[in-house]
C-alpha positions in Angstrom: 6.2 -1.1 3.8 7.6 -0.5 7.0 6.9 -3.4 10.0 4.7 -1.9 12.9 4.9 -2.8 16.4 1.7 -4.1 17.3 1.7 -7.9 18.1 -0.4 -9.4 15.9 2.1 -8.4 13.0 4.7 -9.6 15.1 3.1 -13.1 15.3 3.5 -15.5 12.5 0.7 -14.8 9.7 -1.8 -16.8 8.2 -0.6 -18.4 4.6 -1.4 -17.2 1.3 -3.5 -21.3 1.0 -5.5 -20.2 3.8 -7.0 -17.2 1.9 -6.7 -19.3 -1.8 -9.0 -22.1 0.0 -11.2 -19.7 1.5 -15.1 -19.4 -1.0 -15.4 -15.6 0.4 -12.2 -13.7 -1.8 -13.7 -15.4 -4.9 -18.2 -14.2 -3.8 -16.4 -10.1 -3.3 -18.5 -8.4 -5.5 -16.2 -6.7 -8.5 -15.0 -3.1 -9.0 -14.5 -1.1 -12.8 -12.6 1.1 -12.3 -12.8 2.0 -16.1 -13.4 5.7 -16.7 -11.5 7.2 -14.0 -9.1 10.0 -15.1 -7.8 11.4 -12.3 -6.9 9.3 -9.2 -5.0 9.9 -5.7 -3.0 7.4 -4.5 -1.4 7.8 -1.0 0.9 5.8 0.5 1.9 5.5 3.9 5.2 4.1 3.7 7.0 4.0 -0.3 6.2 0.4 -1.6 2.3 0.3 0.3 0.9 1.2 -3.1 2.7 -1.3 -4.9 1.5 -3.7 -2.5 -1.9 -2.6 -2.3 -2.7 -1.4 -5.6 0.1 -2.1 -8.5 -2.0 -4.4 -10.2 -5.0 -1.7 -10.9 -2.6 1.5 -10.8 -0.7 -0.5 -14.3 -3.8 -0.6 -15.7 -5.1 2.9 -15.0 -2.0 4.3 -16.1 -2.4 1.7 -19.7 -5.1 3.1 -20.2 -4.2 7.1 -19.3 -5.3 7.5 -16.4 -3.6 10.5 -14.5 -2.1 9.1 -11.7 -1.0 11.6 -8.6 1.0 9.6 -5.6 1.2 10.6 -2.2 4.3 9.0 -0.3 3.4 10.4 3.7 6.5 9.0 5.0 10.1 8.1 3.4 10.0 5.1 5.0 13.4 5.7 6.8 12.3 3.5 9.6 11.8 0.4 8.0 14.7 -1.6 9.8 15.4 0.5 13.5 18.1 -1.4 14.8 19.6 -2.3 12.2 23.3 -0.6 12.1 23.4 -1.7 7.6 24.9 1.3 5.8 21.7 1.2 4.0 19.8 1.5 7.2 21.1 4.6 7.0 20.2 6.1 3.6 16.6 4.2 3.9 15.0 7.0 2.7 16.6 7.8 -0.6 16.9 4.4 -1.2 13.2 3.4 -0.6 12.7 6.5 -2.9 14.4 5.4 -5.5 12.5 2.0 -5.3 9.7 4.2 -5.5 10.4 5.6 -9.4 11.8 1.9 -10.4 8.7 0.2 -9.2 6.9 3.0 -11.0 8.5 2.7 -13.7 8.3 -1.3 -14.3 4.3 -0.4 -13.5 4.0 1.9 -16.9 2.9 4.7 -14.7 5.8 6.9 -14.4 4.1 9.4 -15.6 2.8 10.1 -12.3 2.9 12.7 -9.9 4.7 11.5 -7.2 4.5 14.7 -3.9 6.8 13.5 -1.1 5.0 14.9 2.1 8.4 13.6 4.6 6.1 12.8 7.5 8.2 11.0 10.6 8.0 7.5 9.3 6.1 5.4 12.8 4.9 8.7 14.4 2.0 9.9 11.2 -0.4 9.9 14.0 0.8 12.7 15.3 0.2 14.6 11.9 -3.2 13.2 11.4 -4.4 16.8 11.5 -1.8 18.8 9.3 -2.3 15.9 6.9 -5.9 15.5 6.7 -5.4 19.0 5.9 -2.8 18.1 2.5 -4.5 15.4 1.5 -7.9 17.8 1.2 -5.7 20.1 -0.6 -4.3 17.5 -3.3 -7.5 15.8 -3.6 -9.3 17.9 -5.1 -10.5 17.7 -8.5 -9.8 13.9 -8.7 -12.0 11.2 -8.8 -11.5 9.1 -6.5 -8.8 8.1 -3.7 -7.5 4.8 -2.6 -5.5 4.5 0.1 -4.4 2.6 3.5 -7.1 0.8 5.1 -7.8 3.0 8.6 -8.1 -1.0 10.1 -4.1 -2.6 8.5 -3.4 -2.7 12.8 0.1 -0.5 11.5 -0.6 2.5 12.9 0.6 5.1 10.4 -1.2 2.8 7.6 -4.7 3.9 9.9 -3.6 7.1 10.9 -3.0 7.9 6.8 -6.3 5.9 6.2 -8.5 8.0 8.4 -6.4 10.7 7.2 -7.1 10.1 3.8 -11.1 8.8 4.3 -11.2 12.3 7.1 -10.3 14.5 3.5 -12.9 13.0 1.7 -15.4 14.5 3.5 -14.2 17.6 3.2 -13.6 17.5 -0.9 -16.5 14.9 -1.4 -14.2 12.8 -3.2 -15.0 8.9 -2.6 -11.9 6.8 -0.4 -11.2 3.4 -1.8 -9.3 1.8 1.3 -6.7 -1.4 0.8 -5.4 -3.2 3.4 -1.8 -4.2 3.3 -1.1 -6.5 7.4 -4.4 -7.5 6.9 -3.6 -10.6 5.2 -1.1 -11.2 7.3 -2.8 -10.8 10.5 -6.2 -11.9 9.9 -8.1 -14.8 9.2 -11.0 -15.8 5.8 -13.8 -14.3 7.7 -11.9 -12.8 10.1 -14.8 -10.5 12.0 -12.4 -7.9 12.1 -12.2 -7.2 8.4 -15.9 -4.9 7.3 -16.5 -8.1 4.4 -19.5 -6.8 3.7 -18.0 -3.2 2.7 -15.5 -5.3 0.4 -14.7 -6.2 -3.6 -11.9 -7.3 -5.7 -11.0 -5.5 -8.2 -9.1 -8.4 -10.9 -5.9 -8.0 -12.5 -5.1 -9.0 -16.3 -1.5 -11.3 -17.0 -0.1 -8.0 -17.8 -0.9 -6.1 -15.2 0.4 -9.3 -13.2 3.2 -8.6 -14.3 3.9 -5.8 -13.8 3.2 -6.0 -10.4 5.7 -9.0 -9.9 8.0 -6.4 -11.8 7.3 -3.3 -9.6 7.6 -5.1 -6.2 10.9 -6.2 -6.8 12.2 -2.9 -6.9 12.0 -3.2 -3.2 15.1 -4.8 -2.5 15.6 -3.1 0.8 12.1 -4.4 1.7 12.4 -8.2 -0.1 16.2 -9.3 0.8 17.8 -8.4 3.9 20.1 -5.5 4.4 22.7 -6.7 5.9 24.5 -10.1 7.6 22.6 -9.4 11.3 19.0 -10.3 12.4 17.9 -6.8 12.2 18.8 -6.4 8.9 16.1 -8.5 8.1 13.7 -8.5 4.8 10.6 -6.8 6.0 8.9 -9.0 3.1 10.1 -12.4 3.0 7.9 -14.9 0.1 5.0 -16.0 2.9 4.1 -12.4 2.6 4.4 -11.4 -0.8 2.7 -14.3 -2.0 -0.7 -12.0 -0.9 0.6 -9.5 -3.0 0.5 -11.3 -6.0 -2.7 -12.6 -7.1 -5.0 -12.2 -9.4 -6.8 -9.6 -8.2 -6.9 -7.2 -5.2 -9.3 -6.3 -2.8 -10.3 -2.6 -1.8 -12.8 -1.6 1.2 -15.7 1.1 0.0 
């Protein structure tokens, strides 16, 4: 997950304890994804798919579902001001992290398609992305993509493109929030809760997701000793993604 420029993302976030205490999450209807045979997953950056839907992907892989992961960017701009050697090699580093994370999920058989659009500038290529996703979605039961209201520009562009591709192909689209858990508040009117559903995760799926998240060292740990090398996802952010359920917007 590459941090975005929006003030809402840079500001202090909502602690996970606040979300845990909100009865609205527990009241969301459950979504049953059993029976899906082909699922297309769109990630604006390497790790978005694991943050938003890692447990679900583990469960789908265990059920024998065919998974195609579309990595829109390689996440090369997650540390734009860092002079660390890791920062100069982030595209390769994050691609390797994704491969290890998929293995941890039990989804190492997933097909991975890298589009290599420029990190932080997906919106400039949105029309192209719509056509690419429409082609990649043909024959799939559902597409999962970042929420188009997530505030991060790349997430929103990827989400809009996925929804547009779904309209062209007739493939339903589920949108998963990532940064919204940071900037939104329980009951926040900016989030369309009426369209939200929760996907429960069993213990194996949760454990696999935790192991997969730990694969993204470039994002969850500092890549050097300078302030510009700080983790994009410190523990207080990761706390949003180790629940016993995941949330999608329909």
